[in-house]
C-alpha positions in Angstrom: -20.4 51.3 59.3 -20.5 49.3 62.6 -20.8 46.0 60.6 -17.6 46.8 58.8 -15.9 47.6 62.1 -17.3 44.4 63.5 -15.6 42.5 60.7 -12.2 44.3 61.4 -12.0 43.2 65.0 -11.3 39.5 64.4 -9.0 40.5 61.5 -7.0 42.7 63.9 -6.9 40.0 66.5 -5.7 37.4 64.0 -3.0 39.7 62.7 -1.8 40.4 66.2 -1.8 36.7 67.1 0.1 35.8 63.9 2.8 38.4 64.5 3.1 37.2 68.1 3.4 33.6 67.0 6.1 34.4 64.5 7.9 36.4 67.2 7.7 33.6 69.7 8.9 31.1 67.1 11.9 33.2 66.2 12.7 33.7 69.8 12.6 30.0 70.5 14.5 29.1 67.4 17.2 31.8 67.9 19.9 32.3 65.3 20.3 35.0 62.7 16.6 35.5 62.0 15.9 36.3 65.6 18.8 38.7 65.8 17.7 40.5 62.7 13.9 40.6 63.2 13.0 40.2 66.9 12.9 43.9 67.6 11.0 44.6 64.3 8.4 41.9 65.1 7.9 43.3 68.6 7.3 46.8 67.3 4.9 45.4 64.6 3.0 43.5 67.3 2.6 46.6 69.4 1.3 48.6 66.4 -1.1 45.8 65.5 -2.4 45.7 69.1 -2.8 49.5 69.1 -4.8 49.4 65.9 -7.0 46.5 67.1 -7.7 48.4 70.4 -8.6 51.5 68.4 -11.0 49.5 66.2 -12.6 48.0 69.3 -13.0 51.4 70.9 -14.5 52.7 67.6 -17.0 49.8 67.6 -17.9 50.5 71.2 -18.4 54.2 70.5 -20.6 53.4 67.5 -22.6 50.9 69.4 -23.2 53.4 72.3 -24.2 56.1 69.8 -26.9 54.0 68.1 -28.5 52.6 71.2 
């Protein structure tokens, strides 16, 4: 199980970074896309961060339990 969780950590980090990158790009570019999607991207980034932190905490809990 911890091996699977260990695989999910970089995936969550990459997803968070990708969402952040798209959000920054839309903020810099401005226009209609930024007006439509900036708030949605910010919410999605916060959700991705929360999930990634939960996965990291699960991994730490599993690592502490086994050792």
